[in-house]
GUPAGU-573797 format. One record per residue (C-alpha): x, y, z; residue number from 1. Coordinates in steps of 0.1 Angstrom, whole numbers. Example, Ala and Ser with C-alpha at 12.3 -4.5 7.8 and 13.67 -1.06 7.14 Angstrom:
<rs>
+-------+-------+-------+-----+
|  east | north |    up |   i |
+-------+-------+-------+-----+
|   123 |   -45 |    78 |   1 |
|   137 |   -11 |    71 |   2 |
+-------+-------+-------+-----+
</rs>
This chain:
<rs>
+-------+-------+-------+-----+
|  east | north |    up |   i |
+-------+-------+-------+-----+
|   -57 | -2351 | -1496 |   1 |
|   -88 | -2358 | -1518 |   2 |
|   -95 | -2329 | -1541 |   3 |
|  -131 | -2321 | -1550 |   4 |
|  -140 | -2300 | -1580 |   5 |
|  -175 | -2286 | -1586 |   6 |
|  -180 | -2281 | -1624 |   7 |
|  -204 | -2253 | -1633 |   8 |
|  -215 | -2233 | -1663 |   9 |
|  -234 | -2200 | -1669 |  10 |
|  -268 | -2200 | -1654 |  11 |
|  -262 | -2231 | -1632 |  12 |
|  -286 | -2236 | -1603 |  13 |
|  -269 | -2219 | -1573 |  14 |
|  -283 | -2246 | -1550 |  15 |
|  -259 | -2271 | -1565 |  16 |
|  -232 | -2255 | -1544 |  17 |
|  -252 | -2264 | -1512 |  18 |
|  -232 | -2296 | -1512 |  19 |
|  -199 | -2277 | -1510 |  20 |
|  -201 | -2270 | -1472 |  21 |
|  -203 | -2307 | -1466 |  22 |
|  -166 | -2310 | -1475 |  23 |
|  -158 | -2277 | -1457 |  24 |
|  -174 | -2290 | -1425 |  25 |
|  -157 | -2323 | -1429 |  26 |
|  -124 | -2304 | -1426 |  27 |
|  -137 | -2286 | -1395 |  28 |
|  -150 | -2318 | -1378 |  29 |
|  -118 | -2337 | -1386 |  30 |
|   -97 | -2309 | -1371 |  31 |
|   -75 | -2308 | -1402 |  32 |
|   -78 | -2303 | -1440 |  33 |
|   -90 | -2336 | -1453 |  34 |
|  -105 | -2321 | -1485 |  35 |
|   -95 | -2293 | -1509 |  36 |
|  -124 | -2279 | -1528 |  37 |
|  -125 | -2259 | -1561 |  38 |
|  -152 | -2245 | -1583 |  39 |
|  -144 | -2247 | -1620 |  40 |
|  -158 | -2233 | -1652 |  41 |
|  -147 | -2231 | -1688 |  42 |
|  -131 | -2197 | -1686 |  43 |
|  -129 | -2190 | -1649 |  44 |
|  -138 | -2157 | -1632 |  45 |
|  -171 | -2147 | -1618 |  46 |
|  -198 | -2168 | -1633 |  47 |
|  -235 | -2158 | -1631 |  48 |
|  -257 | -2185 | -1615 |  49 |
|  -294 | -2187 | -1611 |  50 |
|  -311 | -2159 | -1591 |  51 |
|  -284 | -2134 | -1600 |  52 |
|  -258 | -2149 | -1578 |  53 |
|  -222 | -2145 | -1590 |  54 |
|  -197 | -2173 | -1581 |  55 |
|  -159 | -2169 | -1584 |  56 |
|  -145 | -2199 | -1604 |  57 |
|  -112 | -2212 | -1617 |  58 |
|  -107 | -2221 | -1654 |  59 |
|  -104 | -2256 | -1666 |  60 |
|   -68 | -2268 | -1668 |  61 |
|   -47 | -2299 | -1666 |  62 |
|   -51 | -2305 | -1628 |  63 |
|   -65 | -2339 | -1618 |  64 |
|   -91 | -2343 | -1591 |  65 |
|  -102 | -2371 | -1569 |  66 |
|  -139 | -2362 | -1572 |  67 |
|  -158 | -2342 | -1599 |  68 |
|  -193 | -2330 | -1592 |  69 |
|  -214 | -2314 | -1620 |  70 |
|  -241 | -2290 | -1610 |  71 |
|  -275 | -2288 | -1625 |  72 |
|  -294 | -2261 | -1643 |  73 |
|  -322 | -2257 | -1669 |  74 |
|  -298 | -2244 | -1695 |  75 |
|  -279 | -2277 | -1699 |  76 |
|  -308 | -2301 | -1703 |  77 |
|  -309 | -2297 | -1740 |  78 |
|  -272 | -2293 | -1746 |  79 |
|  -242 | -2286 | -1722 |  80 |
|  -214 | -2264 | -1735 |  81 |
|  -190 | -2285 | -1756 |  82 |
|  -160 | -2275 | -1734 |  83 |
|  -178 | -2288 | -1703 |  84 |
|  -184 | -2322 | -1720 |  85 |
|  -148 | -2324 | -1732 |  86 |
|  -134 | -2315 | -1698 |  87 |
|  -156 | -2342 | -1681 |  88 |
|  -147 | -2369 | -1706 |  89 |
|  -110 | -2362 | -1701 |  90 |
|  -111 | -2357 | -1663 |  91 |
|  -133 | -2386 | -1655 |  92 |
|  -105 | -2409 | -1668 |  93 |
|   -83 | -2399 | -1638 |  94 |
|  -109 | -2391 | -1612 |  95 |
|  -118 | -2417 | -1586 |  96 |
|  -155 | -2407 | -1589 |  97 |
|  -176 | -2384 | -1610 |  98 |
|  -210 | -2372 | -1598 |  99 |
|  -239 | -2350 | -1608 | 100 |
|  -265 | -2331 | -1589 | 101 |
|  -301 | -2328 | -1602 | 102 |
|  -302 | -2321 | -1639 | 103 |
|  -264 | -2324 | -1640 | 104 |
|  -272 | -2360 | -1649 | 105 |
|  -280 | -2347 | -1684 | 106 |
|  -244 | -2334 | -1687 | 107 |
|  -230 | -2368 | -1677 | 108 |
|  -254 | -2384 | -1702 | 109 |
|  -243 | -2361 | -1730 | 110 |
|  -207 | -2369 | -1722 | 111 |
|  -214 | -2406 | -1725 | 112 |
|  -204 | -2413 | -1688 | 113 |
|  -238 | -2428 | -1680 | 114 |
|  -240 | -2452 | -1709 | 115 |
|  -251 | -2486 | -1696 | 116 |
|  -252 | -2474 | -1660 | 117 |
|  -279 | -2468 | -1633 | 118 |
|  -286 | -2432 | -1625 | 119 |
|  -311 | -2408 | -1610 | 120 |
|  -321 | -2371 | -1613 | 121 |
|  -348 | -2349 | -1601 | 122 |
|  -382 | -2367 | -1604 | 123 |
|  -395 | -2340 | -1628 | 124 |
|  -367 | -2348 | -1653 | 125 |
|  -363 | -2385 | -1648 | 126 |
|  -386 | -2397 | -1676 | 127 |
|  -371 | -2372 | -1701 | 128 |
|  -336 | -2385 | -1692 | 129 |
|  -347 | -2421 | -1698 | 130 |
|  -365 | -2413 | -1731 | 131 |
|  -335 | -2394 | -1745 | 132 |
|  -309 | -2418 | -1733 | 133 |
|  -324 | -2453 | -1734 | 134 |
|  -290 | -2470 | -1726 | 135 |
|  -293 | -2455 | -1690 | 136 |
|  -313 | -2473 | -1664 | 137 |
|  -330 | -2443 | -1646 | 138 |
|  -341 | -2449 | -1611 | 139 |
|  -366 | -2421 | -1610 | 140 |
|  -374 | -2423 | -1573 | 141 |
|  -341 | -2424 | -1556 | 142 |
|  -322 | -2398 | -1535 | 143 |
|  -289 | -2408 | -1551 | 144 |
|  -275 | -2438 | -1570 | 145 |
|  -240 | -2451 | -1570 | 146 |
|  -229 | -2472 | -1600 | 147 |
|  -192 | -2478 | -1599 | 148 |
|  -173 | -2445 | -1601 | 149 |
|  -204 | -2426 | -1612 | 150 |
|  -226 | -2410 | -1585 | 151 |
|  -259 | -2392 | -1594 | 152 |
|  -284 | -2375 | -1571 | 153 |
|  -319 | -2362 | -1573 | 154 |
|  -330 | -2326 | -1568 | 155 |
|  -306 | -2299 | -1553 | 156 |
|  -309 | -2308 | -1516 | 157 |
|  -302 | -2344 | -1525 | 158 |
|  -267 | -2333 | -1534 | 159 |
|  -261 | -2327 | -1497 | 160 |
|  -270 | -2363 | -1490 | 161 |
|  -248 | -2375 | -1518 | 162 |
|  -218 | -2354 | -1505 | 163 |
|  -224 | -2368 | -1470 | 164 |
|  -223 | -2403 | -1484 | 165 |
|  -190 | -2395 | -1500 | 166 |
|  -176 | -2383 | -1467 | 167 |
|  -189 | -2414 | -1450 | 168 |
|  -172 | -2436 | -1475 | 169 |
|  -140 | -2417 | -1472 | 170 |
|  -138 | -2410 | -1435 | 171 |
|  -164 | -2431 | -1417 | 172 |
|  -200 | -2428 | -1405 | 173 |
|  -191 | -2410 | -1373 | 174 |
|  -175 | -2380 | -1391 | 175 |
|  -203 | -2379 | -1416 | 176 |
|  -228 | -2378 | -1388 | 177 |
|  -209 | -2349 | -1371 | 178 |
|  -210 | -2330 | -1404 | 179 |
|  -248 | -2335 | -1407 | 180 |
|  -252 | -2322 | -1372 | 181 |
|  -231 | -2291 | -1380 | 182 |
|  -254 | -2285 | -1409 | 183 |
|  -285 | -2289 | -1387 | 184 |
|  -298 | -2317 | -1408 | 185 |
|  -327 | -2334 | -1390 | 186 |
|  -323 | -2366 | -1410 | 187 |
|  -296 | -2378 | -1433 | 188 |
|  -312 | -2397 | -1461 | 189 |
|  -299 | -2429 | -1475 | 190 |
|  -296 | -2433 | -1513 | 191 |
|  -324 | -2458 | -1516 | 192 |
|  -349 | -2435 | -1500 | 193 |
|  -378 | -2423 | -1521 | 194 |
|  -377 | -2387 | -1534 | 195 |
|  -413 | -2385 | -1522 | 196 |
|  -415 | -2383 | -1485 | 197 |
|  -446 | -2395 | -1467 | 198 |
|  -439 | -2371 | -1439 | 199 |
|  -435 | -2341 | -1463 | 200 |
|  -467 | -2349 | -1482 | 201 |
|  -487 | -2347 | -1450 | 202 |
|  -477 | -2310 | -1445 | 203 |
|  -490 | -2305 | -1410 | 204 |
|  -498 | -2268 | -1401 | 205 |
|  -491 | -2269 | -1364 | 206 |
|  -461 | -2278 | -1342 | 207 |
|  -483 | -2302 | -1322 | 208 |
|  -492 | -2324 | -1351 | 209 |
|  -456 | -2322 | -1365 | 210 |
|  -442 | -2332 | -1331 | 211 |
|  -466 | -2362 | -1331 | 212 |
|  -455 | -2372 | -1366 | 213 |
|  -418 | -2369 | -1357 | 214 |
|  -424 | -2391 | -1327 | 215 |
|  -442 | -2416 | -1348 | 216 |
|  -414 | -2419 | -1373 | 217 |
|  -389 | -2425 | -1345 | 218 |
|  -411 | -2451 | -1328 | 219 |
|  -425 | -2471 | -1357 | 220 |
|  -419 | -2504 | -1339 | 221 |
|  -445 | -2494 | -1313 | 222 |
|  -482 | -2497 | -1316 | 223 |
|  -487 | -2459 | -1319 | 224 |
|  -523 | -2456 | -1308 | 225 |
|  -542 | -2424 | -1313 | 226 |
|  -541 | -2420 | -1275 | 227 |
|  -503 | -2423 | -1275 | 228 |
|  -499 | -2397 | -1303 | 229 |
|  -525 | -2374 | -1287 | 230 |
|  -505 | -2375 | -1255 | 231 |
|  -473 | -2365 | -1273 | 232 |
|  -493 | -2336 | -1289 | 233 |
|  -508 | -2326 | -1255 | 234 |
|  -543 | -2330 | -1268 | 235 |
|  -572 | -2353 | -1260 | 236 |
|  -576 | -2382 | -1284 | 237 |
|  -607 | -2366 | -1299 | 238 |
|  -591 | -2332 | -1304 | 239 |
|  -560 | -2349 | -1319 | 240 |
|  -579 | -2369 | -1344 | 241 |
|  -600 | -2339 | -1355 | 242 |
|  -569 | -2316 | -1358 | 243 |
|  -548 | -2343 | -1375 | 244 |
|  -574 | -2349 | -1403 | 245 |
|  -580 | -2312 | -1407 | 246 |
|  -543 | -2304 | -1411 | 247 |
|  -532 | -2334 | -1432 | 248 |
|  -563 | -2347 | -1449 | 249 |
|  -557 | -2382 | -1436 | 250 |
|  -566 | -2402 | -1405 | 251 |
|  -538 | -2408 | -1380 | 252 |
|  -540 | -2446 | -1388 | 253 |
|  -535 | -2440 | -1426 | 254 |
|  -506 | -2416 | -1421 | 255 |
|  -489 | -2440 | -1397 | 256 |
|  -493 | -2468 | -1422 | 257 |
|  -477 | -2447 | -1449 | 258 |
|  -447 | -2439 | -1427 | 259 |
|  -444 | -2476 | -1420 | 260 |
|  -445 | -2484 | -1457 | 261 |
|  -419 | -2459 | -1465 | 262 |
|  -395 | -2472 | -1438 | 263 |
|  -401 | -2508 | -1447 | 264 |
|  -396 | -2503 | -1484 | 265 |
|  -362 | -2486 | -1477 | 266 |
|  -352 | -2514 | -1455 | 267 |
|  -362 | -2540 | -1481 | 268 |
|  -340 | -2523 | -1507 | 269 |
|  -310 | -2515 | -1486 | 270 |
|  -303 | -2543 | -1461 | 271 |
|  -305 | -2580 | -1456 | 272 |
|  -330 | -2582 | -1427 | 273 |
|  -357 | -2609 | -1431 | 274 |
|  -393 | -2599 | -1438 | 275 |
|  -402 | -2608 | -1403 | 276 |
|  -375 | -2585 | -1388 | 277 |
|  -386 | -2556 | -1411 | 278 |
|  -422 | -2561 | -1402 | 279 |
|  -414 | -2560 | -1365 | 280 |
|  -391 | -2530 | -1367 | 281 |
|  -416 | -2510 | -1387 | 282 |
|  -446 | -2519 | -1366 | 283 |
|  -465 | -2541 | -1390 | 284 |
|  -464 | -2569 | -1363 | 285 |
|  -460 | -2597 | -1388 | 286 |
|  -451 | -2603 | -1425 | 287 |
|  -487 | -2610 | -1435 | 288 |
|  -500 | -2576 | -1424 | 289 |
|  -470 | -2560 | -1441 | 290 |
|  -477 | -2579 | -1473 | 291 |
|  -513 | -2567 | -1473 | 292 |
|  -503 | -2531 | -1468 | 293 |
|  -477 | -2534 | -1497 | 294 |
|  -503 | -2548 | -1520 | 295 |
|  -527 | -2520 | -1512 | 296 |
|  -500 | -2493 | -1516 | 297 |
|  -477 | -2506 | -1544 | 298 |
|  -496 | -2534 | -1561 | 299 |
|  -469 | -2559 | -1553 | 300 |
|  -456 | -2578 | -1523 | 301 |
|  -425 | -2570 | -1504 | 302 |
|  -406 | -2599 | -1520 | 303 |
|  -410 | -2584 | -1554 | 304 |
|  -398 | -2550 | -1544 | 305 |
|  -367 | -2565 | -1528 | 306 |
|  -361 | -2587 | -1558 | 307 |
|  -364 | -2557 | -1582 | 308 |
|  -340 | -2537 | -1561 | 309 |
|  -314 | -2565 | -1562 | 310 |
|  -318 | -2568 | -1600 | 311 |
|  -313 | -2531 | -1603 | 312 |
+-------+-------+-------+-----+
</rs>
C-alpha cells in the first residue's frame, strides 16, 4: 500500500493539508485502503499552523514512505528548520516521489532536491525562487510540474490538483475523476495550465453571466455568437452585451477569445494535436486566425510556444 507523508513545521500554511483528503477519498472511491496517510513534524505532537489551527503530527523517525509532500508557509522561505532539511535529504533517497506545495518549493530548494530540475511555486514567489536558486528552472506559470521523482505545485489549491495527478498515475483516470467529483471540484486542472485563469479574471457578478461563460468554455469549438450566449443567459442580445461589459469590463468577443487562447495554449503544451486540430477544437476556425490571436496576446506564434514547452 503506498504510504503518503505530509511534512510540516511550525506556522505552516494550513491549506497545504487540503490535498490530504484526495488520498482519503481515493480509499473511499476504491472501496479499500489504497493509501495510508501520515502528517509528520520534527518533534511530533500538536503543531500550530497558520490561522491558529492545531494539527496532530507524528515525529520524524526511520520509517520509509512512498510519497513525501512538503507544505508551504511564509516562515520557511528564508530558512527551513535544519531537521526538516535533513529529514527530506535522507527520506527522498528511498521515496518514489517527493513533492512540495506552494512555497514548500523553497524547502526542496534548500535541501538541494531541486538542483538542475524544473519546478514551480506560487506565482508571487516564483521570481524570488529563481533568483535565489539559479540552478533551478522555475516555470512560474504552471499549476504543477513533474521532473522525475520531484513534483512541485503552485499555490495551496494547486496542491489538490497535484495530489489528483498522483492518484491518476497510481490508480487511473477514472478513479481520480471520481475523487474530484467527491470533492465537488468543477474542473480538475492539468499541470500545464496557467496559474492565471481567464475565467477567474473576468469575475462576473451574476449567475447569468457566469452560466454563459461556463457554457462558452465547454463549447469553444462552436461559433459562440452573442445571440447564442444571450440565449443561455436568458437575456436579449442587447441586454446580455451591456450586462457582460458592465460585470467583466470586456466585450463578449474579447472574453471568448481569451478563453480560446487559454485552452489552445494548454493543448499546445500538453498534447500532440496538430495546429489545425487545435484551432478547430478551440474555435479559431483555422491556424491563421489562431496565429494572429497568439501574436496579439503573447507576442509569439503557436509554434514557438509549443517548441519552448518541449525544450522545457
